[in-house]
DOZATI-181660 format. One record per residue: residue in one letter; x, y, z of N, C-alpha, C, CB in turn. Coordinates in steps of 0.1 Angstrom, whole numbers. Glycine has a CB too. Layout:
! DOZATI-181660
R r   n_x   n_y   n_z  ca_x  ca_y  ca_z   c_x   c_y   c_z  cb_x  cb_y  cb_z
R a     X     Y     Z     X     Y     Z     X     Y     Z     X     Y     Z
...
***
This chain:
! DOZATI-181660
R r   n_x   n_y   n_z  ca_x  ca_y  ca_z   c_x   c_y   c_z  cb_x  cb_y  cb_z
R x   123  -725  -207   124  -711  -204   134  -709  -193   110  -705  -200
R x   144  -700  -194   153  -698  -183   148  -686  -175   167  -694  -189
R x   146  -689  -162   141  -679  -153   152  -673  -145   131  -685  -144
R x   151  -660  -141   161  -654  -133   156  -650  -119   166  -641  -140
R x   143  -646  -118   137  -642  -105   125  -651  -101   133  -627  -106
R x   124  -662  -108   113  -672  -105   120  -685  -105   102  -671  -116
R x   115  -694   -95   119  -708   -95   106  -716   -96   127  -711   -82
R x   107  -728  -102    96  -737  -103   100  -750   -97    90  -739  -117
R x    93  -755   -88    95  -769   -82    83  -777   -85    98  -768   -67
R x    85  -790   -90    75  -799   -93    76  -812   -84    75  -803  -108
R x    65  -816   -79    65  -829   -71    51  -834   -71    70  -826   -57
R x    49  -846   -76    36  -854   -75    24  -846   -80    34  -858   -61
R x    26  -840   -92    14  -833   -98    12  -819   -93     2  -841   -95
R x    21  -814   -84    20  -801   -78    32  -793   -82    18  -801   -62
R x    30  -781   -88    41  -772   -91    40  -760   -82    40  -768  -106
R x    52  -756   -77    52  -744   -68    61  -734   -76    59  -747   -55
R x    55  -722   -78    62  -711   -84    67  -702   -72    52  -702   -93
R x    80  -701   -71    86  -692   -61    90  -679   -67    98  -700   -54
R x    85  -668   -62    91  -655   -65   104  -654   -57    81  -643   -61
R x   115  -651   -64   128  -653   -58   136  -640   -59   136  -664   -65
R x   131  -629   -53   139  -617   -51   139  -614   -36   133  -605   -59
R x   144  -623   -28   142  -622   -13   148  -609    -7   149  -633    -6
R x   159  -604   -13   166  -592    -8   157  -580   -10   179  -590   -15
R x   148  -580   -20   139  -569   -23   124  -573   -20   140  -565   -38
R x   123  -583   -11   109  -588    -6   100  -591   -18   103  -576     2
R x   106  -597   -28    98  -602   -40    90  -591   -46    90  -614   -36
R x    95  -579   -45    88  -567   -51    87  -569   -66    95  -554   -48
R x    76  -564   -72    74  -565   -86    83  -555   -94    59  -562   -90
R x    88  -560  -105    94  -551  -116    89  -558  -129   109  -549  -115
R x    93  -552  -140    89  -557  -153    93  -572  -155    94  -549  -164
R x   105  -575  -150   111  -589  -152   102  -599  -144   125  -589  -147
R x    99  -596  -131    92  -605  -123    78  -608  -129    91  -600  -109
R x    71  -597  -134    58  -599  -140    59  -607  -152    52  -585  -143
R x    69  -605  -160    71  -613  -173    73  -627  -169    83  -607  -181
R x    82  -630  -160    85  -644  -156    73  -651  -150    97  -645  -147
R x    65  -644  -142    53  -650  -136    44  -654  -148    46  -640  -127
R x    43  -646  -158    34  -649  -169    40  -661  -177    34  -637  -179
R x    53  -662  -179    59  -673  -185    57  -686  -178    74  -671  -187
R x    59  -685  -164    57  -697  -156    43  -702  -156    61  -694  -141
R x    33  -694  -155    19  -698  -155    16  -704  -169    10  -686  -153
R x    21  -698  -180    18  -703  -193    25  -717  -195    23  -694  -204
R x    37  -719  -190    44  -731  -192    37  -742  -184    58  -730  -186
R x    33  -739  -172    26  -750  -163    12  -753  -168    26  -745  -149
R x     5  -744  -174    -8  -746  -180    -8  -757  -190   -14  -734  -186
R x     3  -758  -198     4  -767  -209    10  -781  -204    12  -762  -220
R x    14  -782  -192    20  -794  -186    10  -802  -180    31  -790  -176
R x     6  -813  -187    -5  -822  -182    -2  -829  -169    -8  -832  -193
R x    11  -830  -166    14  -837  -153    12  -828  -141    29  -840  -154
R x    10  -815  -143     8  -805  -132    -7  -804  -130    15  -791  -135
R x   -11  -807  -118   -26  -806  -115   -29  -794  -107   -30  -819  -107
R x   -20  -789   -98   -22  -778   -89   -10  -769   -89   -25  -784   -75
R x   -12  -756   -89    -1  -746   -88    -2  -739   -75    -2  -737  -101
R x    10  -738   -68    11  -730   -56    20  -718   -59    17  -739   -44
R x    16  -707   -54    24  -695   -55    30  -691   -42    16  -683   -62
R x    43  -689   -41    50  -685   -28    61  -676   -30    55  -698   -21
R x    67  -671   -20    78  -662   -20    90  -666   -12    73  -648   -16
R x   102  -665   -17   114  -667    -9   117  -656     0   126  -670   -19
R x   124  -659    11   128  -649    20   117  -646    30   131  -636    13
R x   116  -633    36   107  -630    47    93  -626    42   113  -619    55
R x    92  -622    29    79  -617    24    74  -625    13    81  -603    19
R x    60  -625    12    54  -631     0    57  -622   -12    38  -633     3
R x    52  -609   -11    56  -599   -20    52  -586   -15    49  -602   -34
R x    62  -576   -15    60  -563   -10    54  -553   -20    73  -557    -5
R x    48  -559   -31    42  -550   -41    52  -545   -51    35  -539   -35
R x    51  -533   -56    59  -527   -66    73  -524   -61    53  -515   -72
R x    83  -527   -69    97  -523   -66    98  -508   -66   107  -529   -77
R x   104  -503   -55   105  -488   -54   112  -481   -65   112  -485   -40
R x   123  -488   -70   130  -482   -82   121  -481   -94   143  -489   -85
R x   113  -492   -95   104  -493  -107    93  -482  -105    97  -507  -107
R x    88  -480   -93    78  -469   -91    84  -455   -93    73  -470   -76
R x    96  -453   -89   103  -440   -91   104  -437  -106   116  -440   -85
R x   108  -447  -114   109  -446  -128    95  -443  -134   115  -458  -135
R x    85  -450  -129    72  -448  -135    66  -434  -133    62  -458  -128
R x    71  -427  -121    66  -414  -118    70  -403  -129    70  -410  -105
R x    81  -406  -136    86  -397  -146    84  -402  -160   100  -394  -144
R x    77  -414  -162    75  -420  -175    62  -414  -181    73  -435  -174
R x    61  -416  -194    49  -411  -201    36  -419  -197    51  -411  -216
R x    25  -414  -200    12  -421  -198    13  -435  -206     0  -413  -202
R x    18  -434  -218    18  -446  -227    26  -457  -220    23  -443  -241
R x    38  -453  -215    47  -463  -209    41  -469  -196    61  -457  -206
R x    35  -460  -188    28  -464  -176    16  -474  -179    23  -452  -168
R x     9  -470  -190    -2  -479  -193     3  -493  -198   -10  -472  -205
R x    13  -493  -206    19  -506  -210    24  -515  -198    30  -504  -220
R x    30  -508  -188    35  -515  -176    23  -521  -168    44  -506  -168
R x    13  -512  -166     2  -516  -158    -6  -527  -165    -7  -504  -156
R x    -7  -526  -178   -15  -536  -186    -8  -550  -185   -16  -532  -200
R x     5  -551  -185    12  -563  -183     9  -570  -170    27  -562  -185
R x     9  -562  -159     5  -567  -146    -9  -571  -146     8  -557  -135
R x   -18  -563  -151   -32  -566  -151   -35  -579  -159   -40  -555  -158
R x   -28  -581  -170   -29  -594  -178   -24  -606  -170   -22  -593  -191
R x   -13  -604  -162    -8  -615  -154   -18  -619  -143     6  -612  -149
R x   -23  -609  -136   -33  -612  -126   -46  -618  -132   -37  -598  -119
R x   -50  -614  -143   -62  -621  -150   -58  -635  -153   -66  -613  -162
R x   -47  -637  -159   -42  -651  -162   -43  -660  -149   -28  -651  -168
R x   -38  -655  -138   -38  -662  -126   -53  -664  -121   -30  -655  -115
R x   -61  -654  -121   -75  -655  -117   -83  -664  -125   -81  -641  -116
R x   -81  -665  -138   -89  -674  -147   -82  -687  -151   -93  -666  -159
R x   -71  -690  -143   -63  -702  -146   -72  -714  -146   -51  -703  -136
R x   -70  -723  -156   -79  -735  -156   -75  -745  -145   -78  -742  -169
R x   -63  -745  -139   -59  -754  -129   -60  -747  -115   -44  -758  -131
R x   -63  -754  -105   -65  -748   -92   -52  -742   -87   -70  -758   -81
R x   -53  -730   -80   -41  -723   -75   -42  -720   -60   -39  -710   -83
R x   -31  -720   -53   -30  -717   -39   -20  -707   -37   -27  -730   -31
R x   -23  -696   -29   -13  -687   -25    -8  -691   -11   -20  -672   -24
R x     5  -693   -10    11  -697     2    17  -684     8    23  -708     0
R x    10  -678    17    14  -664    22    20  -666    36     2  -655    22
R x    34  -664    37    41  -667    49    45  -654    56    53  -675    47
R x    44  -642    48    49  -629    53    40  -618    47    64  -627    51
R x    46  -606    46    38  -595    41    34  -597    26    46  -582    42
R x    22  -594    23    16  -594     9    10  -580     7     6  -606     7
R x    18  -571     1    14  -557     1    11  -553   -13    25  -548     8
R x     2  -544   -15    -1  -538   -29    -4  -550   -38    11  -530   -33
R x     5  -550   -49     3  -561   -59     4  -575   -53    13  -559   -69
R x    12  -576   -42    13  -589   -35    -1  -593   -29    23  -589   -24
R x    -8  -584   -24   -22  -587   -19   -30  -591   -31   -28  -575   -12
R x   -28  -584   -42   -36  -588   -55   -33  -602   -59   -32  -578   -66
R x   -20  -606   -59   -17  -620   -62   -24  -630   -53    -2  -622   -62
R x   -24  -627   -40   -30  -636   -30   -45  -637   -33   -28  -631   -16
R x   -51  -626   -36   -66  -626   -39   -69  -632   -52   -71  -611   -39
R x   -60  -631   -62   -63  -637   -75   -62  -652   -75   -53  -632   -85
R x   -55  -658   -66   -54  -673   -65   -68  -678   -60   -43  -677   -55
R x   -71  -691   -63   -83  -697   -59   -84  -698   -44   -85  -710   -65
R x   -73  -702   -37   -73  -704   -23   -61  -697   -17   -72  -719   -20
R x   -63  -691    -6   -52  -684     1   -50  -690    15   -55  -668     2
R x   -38  -694    18   -34  -699    31   -24  -690    37   -29  -714    30
R x   -27  -685    49   -18  -675    55   -13  -680    68   -26  -661    57
R x     0  -677    71     5  -681    84     3  -669    93    21  -684    83
R x     6  -671   106     4  -661   116    14  -649   114     6  -667   130
R x    24  -651   106    34  -641   103    30  -632    90    47  -647   100
R x    19  -636    84    14  -629    72     7  -616    75     5  -638    64
R x     8  -607    66     0  -595    67    -3  -590    53     7  -583    75
R x   -13  -582    52   -18  -577    38   -21  -562    39   -31  -585    34
R x   -20  -556    27   -24  -542    27   -25  -538    12   -13  -533    34
R x   -36  -530    10   -37  -523    -3   -31  -509     0   -53  -522    -8
R x   -18  -508    -2   -11  -497     4    -9  -485    -6     3  -502     7
R x   -16  -486   -17   -13  -476   -28   -16  -462   -24   -21  -480   -40
R x   -27  -459   -17   -30  -445   -14   -19  -438    -5   -43  -444    -6
R x   -11  -446     2     0  -440     9    10  -434     0     7  -450    18
R x    10  -438   -13    20  -433   -23    13  -423   -33    26  -444   -30
R x     0  -420   -30    -7  -411   -39   -12  -419   -51     1  -400   -44
R x   -13  -432   -50   -18  -441   -61   -31  -447   -57    -7  -452   -64
R x   -36  -455   -66   -49  -463   -63   -46  -478   -66   -60  -457   -72
R x   -53  -487   -59   -51  -501   -61   -59  -506   -73   -55  -509   -48
R x   -56  -501   -85   -65  -503   -96   -65  -517  -102   -61  -493  -107
R x   -53  -522  -106   -53  -535  -113   -56  -546  -104   -40  -537  -120
R x   -54  -544   -91   -56  -555   -81   -71  -555   -76   -47  -554   -69
R x   -78  -544   -79   -91  -542   -73  -101  -553   -76   -97  -529   -77
R x  -102  -558   -89  -112  -568   -91  -111  -580   -83  -112  -572  -106
R x   -99  -584   -80   -96  -597   -72   -99  -595   -57   -82  -602   -75
R x   -95  -583   -52   -97  -580   -38  -112  -578   -36   -89  -568   -33
R x  -119  -572   -45  -134  -570   -44  -140  -584   -44  -139  -561   -55
R x  -136  -593   -52  -142  -606   -53  -139  -614   -40  -135  -614   -65
R x  -128  -611   -33  -125  -618   -21  -132  -613    -9  -110  -618   -19
R x  -132  -599    -7  -137  -594     5  -150  -585     4  -126  -586    12
R x  -154  -582    -8  -166  -574   -10  -163  -559   -10  -176  -578     0
R x  -173  -552   -14  -170  -537   -16  -170  -530    -2  -181  -531   -24
R x  -178  -535     8  -178  -528    21  -165  -528    28  -189  -534    30
R x  -158  -540    28  -145  -541    34  -135  -534    26  -142  -556    36
R x  -136  -535    13  -126  -529     4  -126  -514     6  -129  -532   -11
R x  -138  -508     8  -138  -493    11  -129  -489    22  -153  -489    14
R x  -130  -497    33  -121  -494    44  -106  -495    40  -124  -502    56
R x  -103  -507    35   -89  -510    33   -82  -503    21   -87  -525    32
R x   -90  -500    11   -84  -493     0   -81  -478     4   -94  -493   -12
R x   -90  -473    13   -88  -459    17   -78  -457    28  -101  -453    21
R x   -78  -466    38   -69  -464    49   -55  -470    46   -74  -471    62
R x   -54  -480    37   -41  -486    34   -35  -493    46   -31  -476    28
R x   -43  -495    57   -38  -501    69   -34  -516    67   -48  -499    80
R x   -25  -520    76   -21  -534    75   -32  -543    80    -8  -537    84
R x   -34  -554    74   -45  -564    77   -37  -576    83   -54  -568    65
R x   -40  -580    95   -33  -591   101   -39  -604    95   -35  -592   116
R x   -32  -615    97   -36  -628    91   -50  -632    97   -26  -639    94
R x   -52  -629   110   -65  -633   116   -76  -624   110   -64  -631   131
R x   -73  -612   108   -83  -603   102   -86  -607    87   -79  -588   103
R x   -75  -610    80   -77  -615    66   -86  -627    66   -63  -618    60
R x   -85  -636    75   -93  -648    76  -108  -644    79   -88  -658    87
R x  -109  -634    88  -123  -630    92  -130  -624    80  -122  -620   103
R x  -124  -617    72  -131  -609    61  -131  -617    48  -124  -596    59
R x  -125  -629    48  -126  -638    36  -114  -637    26  -138  -635    29
R x  -104  -629    30   -92  -629    21   -84  -641    22   -84  -617    24
R x   -82  -647    34   -75  -659    36   -85  -670    39   -64  -658    47
R x   -84  -681    32   -93  -693    36   -89  -699    48   -93  -703    24
R x   -75  -700    51   -70  -706    62   -60  -697    69   -64  -720    59
R x   -60  -698    82   -50  -691    90   -43  -701   100   -56  -679    98
R x   -30  -703    99   -23  -713   106   -10  -708   112   -21  -726    97
R x    -5  -714   122     8  -711   127    18  -714   116    11  -720   140
R x    29  -706   116    39  -707   106    44  -721   104    50  -698   108
R x    46  -729   115    51  -742   114    42  -752   107    55  -747   128
R x    29  -748   106    20  -757   100    16  -753    86     7  -758   108
R x    22  -742    81    18  -736    68    20  -746    57    26  -724    65
R x    31  -752    55    34  -761    44    25  -773    45    49  -765    44
R x    23  -779    57    15  -790    58     1  -787    54    15  -796    73
R x    -4  -776    57   -18  -772    54   -19  -770    39   -22  -759    61
R x    -9  -763    33    -9  -761    18    -9  -775    11     3  -752    14
R x     0  -784    16     1  -797    10   -12  -805    11    12  -805    17
R x   -19  -804    22   -31  -811    24   -42  -806    15   -36  -809    39
R x   -43  -793    13   -53  -788     3   -49  -791   -11   -53  -772     5
R x   -36  -791   -14   -32  -794   -28   -35  -809   -31   -16  -792   -30
R x   -33  -818   -21   -36  -832   -23   -51  -834   -25   -31  -840   -11
R x   -59  -827   -18   -74  -828   -20   -78  -823   -34   -81  -819    -9
R x   -71  -812   -39   -74  -807   -52   -70  -817   -63   -67  -794   -54
R x   -59  -824   -61   -54  -833   -71   -63  -845   -73   -40  -837   -67
R x   -72  -847   -64   -81  -859   -65   -92  -856   -76   -87  -862   -52
R x   -95  -844   -79  -106  -841   -88  -102  -842  -103  -111  -827   -86
R x  -111  -844  -111  -109  -845  -126  -104  -832  -131  -121  -850  -133
R x   -93  -831  -139   -88  -819  -144   -98  -810  -151   -76  -821  -153
R x  -105  -816  -160  -115  -808  -168  -127  -804  -159  -120  -816  -180
R x  -130  -813  -150  -141  -810  -141  -138  -798  -132  -145  -822  -132
R x  -126  -797  -127  -122  -786  -119  -121  -773  -127  -108  -789  -112
R x  -116  -774  -139  -116  -762  -147  -131  -757  -150  -109  -765  -161
R x  -140  -767  -152  -154  -764  -155  -160  -758  -142  -161  -776  -159
R x  -157  -763  -130  -162  -758  -118  -158  -744  -115  -158  -767  -106
R x  -145  -741  -118  -140  -727  -117  -148  -718  -126  -125  -727  -120
R x  -150  -723  -138  -157  -714  -148  -172  -711  -144  -157  -721  -162
R x  -178  -721  -137  -191  -718  -132  -192  -706  -123  -197  -730  -124
R x  -182  -705  -114  -182  -693  -105  -179  -680  -113  -171  -695   -94
R x  -170  -681  -122  -166  -669  -130  -179  -665  -138  -155  -672  -140
R x  -186  -674  -144  -197  -670  -153  -210  -668  -146  -199  -681  -163
R x  -212  -674  -134  -226  -673  -128  -227  -664  -116  -230  -687  -125
R x  -215  -661  -110  -216  -653   -98  -223  -639  -101  -201  -650   -93
R x  -232  -636   -92  -240  -624   -92  -250  -623  -104  -231  -612   -92
R x  -252  -634  -111  -262  -634  -121  -276  -638  -116  -258  -644  -133
R x  -287  -632  -120  -300  -636  -115  -303  -650  -120  -311  -626  -120
R x  -310  -657  -111  -314  -671  -115  -327  -670  -124  -317  -680  -102
R x  -325  -668  -136  -336  -667  -146  -335  -679  -155  -334  -654  -154
R x  -344  -679  -165  -345  -691  -174  -332  -693  -181  -357  -688  -184
R x  -326  -683  -186  -313  -685  -193  -302  -692  -184  -308  -671  -198
R x  -302  -688  -172  -292  -693  -163  -295  -708  -160  -291  -685  -150
R x  -308  -711  -157  -312  -724  -154  -309  -734  -166  -327  -725  -151
R x  -312  -729  -178  -309  -737  -190  -294  -739  -192  -314  -730  -202
R x  -286  -729  -189  -272  -730  -191  -266  -740  -180  -265  -717  -189
R x  -271  -740  -168  -266  -749  -158  -269  -764  -162  -272  -746  -144
R x  -281  -766  -168  -285  -779  -172  -276  -783  -184  -300  -779  -176
R x  -273  -774  -193  -265  -777  -205  -251  -781  -200  -264  -765  -214
R x  -246  -774  -191  -232  -777  -187  -231  -791  -180  -226  -766  -178
R x  -240  -794  -171  -240  -807  -164  -242  -818  -174  -250  -808  -153
R x  -251  -816  -184  -253  -826  -195  -240  -829  -202  -264  -822  -204
R x  -233  -818  -206  -220  -820  -213  -210  -828  -204  -214  -806  -217
R x  -210  -824  -191  -200  -831  -182  -204  -846  -180  -201  -824  -168
R x  -217  -849  -179  -221  -863  -178  -217  -871  -190  -236  -864  -176
R x  -217  -865  -201  -214  -873  -213  -199  -873  -217  -222  -868  -225
R x  -191  -867  -208  -176  -866  -211  -169  -879  -208  -170  -855  -204
R x  -157  -881  -214  -149  -892  -211  -144  -892  -197  -137  -893  -221
R x  -141  -880  -192  -136  -879  -178  -147  -883  -168  -132  -864  -175
R x  -160  -880  -170  -170  -885  -161  -172  -900  -162  -183  -878  -165
R x  -171  -905  -174  -172  -920  -176  -161  -927  -168  -171  -924  -191
R x  -149  -921  -169  -138  -927  -162  -140  -926  -146  -125  -921  -166
R x  -144  -914  -142  -146  -912  -128  -157  -921  -122  -149  -898  -125
R x  -168  -923  -129  -179  -931  -124  -175  -946  -124  -191  -929  -132
R x  -168  -950  -135  -163  -964  -136  -153  -967  -125  -157  -966  -150
R x  -144  -958  -122  -134  -960  -112  -141  -962   -98  -124  -949  -111
R x  -152  -954   -96  -159  -955   -83  -165  -969   -81  -170  -945   -82
R x  -172  -974   -92  -179  -987   -91  -169  -999   -91  -189  -989  -102
R x  -157  -997   -97  -147 -1007   -98  -137 -1007   -86  -139 -1006  -111
R x  -140  -997   -77  -132  -996   -65  -117  -994   -68  -134 -1008   -56
R x  -114  -985   -78  -100  -982   -81   -99  -967   -83   -96  -989   -94
R x   -87  -962   -84   -84  -948   -86   -87  -944  -101   -70  -944   -82
R x   -92  -933  -104   -94  -929  -118   -80  -926  -124  -102  -916  -119
R x   -79  -926  -137   -66  -925  -144   -58  -913  -140   -68  -926  -159
R x   -65  -901  -137   -58  -889  -134   -51  -889  -120   -67  -877  -135
R x   -54  -900  -112   -47  -902   -99   -37  -913   -99   -57  -904   -88
R x   -34  -919  -111   -24  -929  -112   -10  -924  -109   -24  -936  -126
***
């Protein structure tokens, strides 16, 4: 696939997707959304890629929607706006339900849809230069397609404040409310992201996909008989898998499992 506003770098089982519209602060338009979707789909099928990092070139992670794109949307039909919004919603869902672990490398502003991308990733690492905002209400809009992922990250009580005020959230505050897992000085950002990516790469690929699905399927469910039975069923399936056999054999034989060769 030939990309125009996305770059992909691969190294030692880790792929980094770079949003590459630095002059426009990696703002979304139809092309960027389409290429993000392509990149995620391509990397999902690449068995050599164990972890995916999402970052932005230039000064910003992503400033949200491109202003020219927003202006055009204001005069477009409902049907055209729905199609545009659905494409972004589907890309965010693809990222949030991705079978491989994902890390948002947030070095600068992550606004609107950019905040949604950071929240949709499994892990968010923010530098001291990062900031976040659900800025939509300042434009007479609502943070609709990004809302499921921000709610998942910070909960409804914090979302009420930040969805309504659209105020900037500092990196330290993002860390306090659960949006960012790590908050580091800018000079340590890449080292921290690399350390987390290396830790993720040690896990079995199918086990990590299964662990992610546990959270997706079981979060906020009551612990009833059906849930208890399903947890037992899933660990039984995992125990009898080839990946588990390899992982346990490698431990006792004091060697690395095949997925870390």
